[in-house]
N, C-alpha and C positions, 0 to 999 in steps of 0.2 A: 426698206423696212419701215413700217409705220410706227411712229412713236406711241407709247402708252399714254393714256390720259392720266395726269396726276390726280390723285385723290384730293378732295377739298381739305384744306388745313386751316384751322382757325388761327389767324395771326393777331397782332395787336389791334384793338379797336381804334378806328380812325377818330381823330379829334374833330371838333366842330369848326372846320375851316371850309368856307363855301367852295364849291367845285370850281366856279369861275376864277376865284382867287388862286386856287391850286394851279390851274392851267396857266394863268398869267405869270405866276411865280416861276413855274417850270420853264416856260418859254424864255423869260428874261434872264434867268440864271444860265440857261443853256447857251444863249447868245453871248454871254460874257465869260465863258470858260475856255475860249480859244484865242480871241483877238490879241491878248498879250503876247502870245507865242507867234501867231501867223503874221502879225504886223511887221515883224523884224525882217523876214526874208526879202521882200521886194525892195527894201531900203537899206539892205545890209552894207552895200558899198558906200552909201552916204553916211551911215552910222560910223563905219570904219574911218572915213575921212574926217568927219566932224569931231570924233573923239580920239582919233589917233590909235585905233585898235589894230593890232597885228593880225595876220591871218589865223594864227593859233588862238589868240584871244577871241576872234570872231567865231572860231569853232567852239570855244567854251561857251560863248553866248548862245549859240544854237543848241548846245547840249543842256543848257540850264532848265528848259521845261521838263525834260525827263528826269534829271537829277532831283529837282525840287519836288516834282510830283511824287517821286519815290520816297524821299525823306519826309516831306511834310504830310503826304498821304497816310503814312503809317501812324501819324499822331492824330488823325482826324477822328478816329473812333474814341480815343481818350478825351478829346475835346467835347464830343457829343455827350459823354457821361456827365459833364459839368453844365453844359448849356442846352442840351437837347439837340435833336437833328436840325430843326429849323433855326434855332439860335446859332448853331455852328455855321450853317450855310450863310446866314446873315453876317456873321463875323468875317467869314471868308470873303464875301463881297466887299466889305469895308476895306479889307487888306488889298484887294484887287484895285479898288479905286485909288487908294493912297499910293500904292506902288507905281501904278501906271502914270498917274498924273505927275508925281514928283520926278520920275526918271526922265520925263520929257523935257524938263527944264534944267537939269544938272549938266555940268560940263566935266565932272570928275568921273573917270573910268571906274574906280572902285565903288563910288556911290551909285553910279548907273547900274552896275552889276548887283549891288546890294538891294537896290530898290526893285530891280527886276525879280530877284529872288523873293522879295516881300509880296509882290503881285502874284507870282506863280504859287506861293504858299496858299494864298486865298483860293486860287483856282483848284489846287490839290484837294482842299477841304470839300469843295463842291463836287469834284470828280468822284470822291468816295461816298459821300452822303446823299447826293441827289438820287441815285438809284434806290437807296433805302427809302427815301421820301416818296418816290414814285410807287414803290411796292406797297407802302403803307397807305397812301391816299388814293391809289388808282382803283381799288376795288375790282369790279367786273371790267372796268375799262383800263386795266393796267397796261395791256398791250398797246392800246391807242395812245395812252399817255407816254409810254416808252418811245413810241414813234415820234411823238411831238418833241420829246427831249432830244432824240437823236438828230432829227431834222434841224432843231434849233442849234445844236452843236455845229452842224455843217454850215448853216447860215452864218454863225459867228466866226467860223474859220474863213469864210469866203469874203465877207464884207471888207475886212482890212486889205485884202489883196486887190480888190477893185478900187478902193479909195486911195491906195498908196500913190498911184501915178498922178492923179489930179492934185493931191495935196503937196507932193514933192515938187511939182512944177512951178510953185510960187516962189522958189528961191532956195538958197543954200540951207536955210533952216527949216525947209518944208518937211523934212523927215521927223522933226520934233512934233509937228501937228499930226503927222501920220501915226505916231505912237501915242500921243497924249489924248487923242479923241476918245480912245476906248476906256480911259479912266472915267470920263464923263458918262459913258454908257453904263458903267458899273454903278455909278451914283444913282442913275435912274432905276436900276434893278433893286436897289436897296429899299425903295419905298414899299413895294408889295411884300418883300420878304420881312420887313419890319412888322407889317400887319399880320402876316402869317405867324410870326414868332409870338406876337401878343396873344393870338387866339389859339395857338397850338399848345397842347399840353407837353411838358418836357418828358421825352422818352428817348433814351439813348439807342443808337443803332446796334449796340452790342449787348442788348438784353439777352439772357440765356435762351437758347432755342428749345422749343418743345419737340423738335424733331428727334432728339436723343434723350434717353432716360436720364433722370436727375442723378447726380453723383458720378457721371461719366464724363470723360474728356477725350476728344479725338482730334489729333492734329490734322489740319486741312490738307497738309501735304500727303496724307495717306489716301487721298482721293485721286485716282488716276485722271479723272475728268477735270478736276480742279487744276492739277499740274499742267495738263495739256492746254487748257484754256488760258492759263497764265503765260505759257510759251507763245501761244497764238496771239494773245493780246499784246505781249511785249514785242514780238517781231513786227506786227502790223503797226504798232506805235512807233517803232524805230523808223519804219519806212515813211510814216506820216510826217514825222518831225524832220527827217532828212529832206523830204520834199518841200516842207514849209521853209526850211532854212537854206537849202542849196539849189533847188531846181531852177529858181529864177536866175541865179548866178550862172548855172550851166547853160541856160538859154542865152544869157547875155554874152558869155564867152564864146558861144556858138555863132554869134553875129546879130542877135536880135537886140532891139533897144529896150530901155528900162520899162517903158509902158507896156510893150507887147509881152515881155517876159512876165511882168506882174499879172497881166490878163490871163496868160496861159496857166500860171500857178493858181489863179482864181478859178479857172475852169476845173482844175484837178480837185480843188476843195469843194466847188459847187456840185460836183458829182455825188458828194455825200448826201445831197438832198433827195434825189431819187433812190439812192442806196438806203437812206434811212426809212423811206416809205416801203421799199420792196423787201429788204432782207428780214425784218422781223416777221413778216407774213410767211416767207419761205422757211425760216427757222421753225416757225410754229407748225407748218403743215406739209412741207415738201418731204417726200420719201427719198429724195435724191440729193440731200444736202451736201454730201461729200463731193458729188459731181460739180455742184456750184462752187465749192471751195477750190477744187482743182481749176476750174475755169477762171476764177478770180486771180489765182496765183499765176496762171499763164498770161493773163492780161498785164499783170504787173511786170513780169519778166520782159514781155514784148515792149512795154513802154520804155524801160531802161535800155533795151537793145536799140531802139530807135534814137534815143538821146545819144547813145554811144556812136552810132554809125552816121547819123544825119540829123543833128539837132535842129537845123534851120530848114530842113525839107519836111513839108507837111507837119510842122511842129504841133498843130492842134491834134493830130492823130495820136502822137505820143502822150499828150496831155489827157486825151480821152481814155487811152488804155490805162494809164496810171490812175485816173479817176475811177474807172470801173474796178481796178485792182483794190482801190481804197474802200470798196464795199466790205472789205474784211473788218473794218471798224464797226459799222452797225451790226455785222454778223456777230462779232465778239460781245457787244453789249446785249444783243438779243439772247445769246446763249447764256449770259449771266443770269437772267431770270428764267429762261426756258429749262435750264438744267438744275433748278432748285425748286423745292416745294414751299418751304417755310420762309417767310420774309427775313427772319433772323439769320438763316443759312445764306440767303442772298447777300445780306450785309457782310457776313463773314467772308464769303467768297469774293465780294467786291474789295473788301479790305485786304485780301490776300493778293489777288491778281493785279490790282492796279499799282500799288507800290512796287512790287517785284517786277511787274511788266514794264513800268516806266523806268526802273533802274536799268533794265536791259535796253530800253529805248534810248536812254541817254548816251549810251556808248556809240550809237550810230552816227549822229551828226558830228560828234567830236572826231570819230575815226575817219569819217569822210573828209572833214576839213584838214586833219593832220596828214592823211594819205595824199590828198591833192597837193598840199604844200610840199610834201616830200618828193613827189613824182613830177610835179609841174603839169599834170594832166588829169583829166577826168576818167581815163580808161580804167585804172585800177579800182577806184571807188565804184564805178558803175558795174564792173564785173563782180565785185563783192556783193553789191545789192542784188544782182540777179541770182547769185548763189543762195542768199538768204531767203529768196522767194521760194525756193524748193523746201527749205525748212518750214516756212510758213504753211505750205500745203500739208506737210507731214503732221504738224501739231494740230492743224485744223481738222484733219481727218479723224484724229483720236477724239478731240473735243466734240465733234459732231455726232458721235455714236449715241444712240438713245439710252443714256444712263442718267441716273440722278445722283447728284453729289450727296444728298441726304442719305440715300441708301448705302453709298460707298462708305460714308462715315459711320453709319450704324453697324455695318459689317466688320468694321475695323476698330471697334471700341477698345480703349485701354482702361484697365482698372485704376 
């Protein structure tokens, strides 16, 4: 069934920020919203040894991205009311730089975890507000700018996985360089965002929407599409952070060395680049989106099955399957803008699905670590992950239906 073309809707007028600066800012912030999380997985064993982390505490560390993104992301909109969208993203990048640089030099476990939370807090602000920034400044090129943003996220997730092996090879403290490098990258991104903040007028992402009549309020949870997209985003995020945190270790326990395990995890993350280019186009124009969602879920389940039965046999095949299954992430981001008309509704939807979704995602890495420690095997965790792949397809099929969140909210207005 072909989707209806949304009517044009007048959103907030864009500020006088040059287009080239908008593109540079989006690219650099996107590249910095994942390395703080993905840089840990390939050196998790070294971090455990260097800091004396127990397996359970290692599970807590891998769960921190989801937990922090959920808690801090819920506060991002409130921050934007004080500093504007651009100012909030700039503040978030400053927190990323401070947290990632400082955690790389500390020897205290509590301080390491606290600084990790600080860095992830800054990433959470970007996760929530950059889509609103893209919607506001993209104009007719919103879809293209959204693809740039999604591809940048994939690049940022991949680079730490590729760099981990060479950096850790320099000695016992190499894992610190593998973590701290990305704090320097965040400092670089601060420069264009400071320029954007100076030129951009302050407008919070939570300004009242024109999609609904004045004097009415409607809870976002009354939208079936919003709830389904929240579940889809949360389940795919859970899989993504389980893969970032544990797949390298699964490969290592299966007989591969640290460098090869890191490269395979990097391959999974790198598949987000073609996914970021392809899926926004399919979401916008394919009449068979549900079939694509089913296929992505099947690839994900197949990748986990391969890790369960023969992790060291054609390990690249399992990584490729998991990487294609990870196309669910750019699909979710594309649906975020494709299922809304008004930019303010986009911001509301982003502020709903990302904190709630990441809260669900946080349970995955922790559960996998605890289950592995309790059973001494990867069998139970991998079976659990395959089962949730079925739930991913079910939620995605509902979110893919050609409906508009704006319309669902308007139909369910509360006095």
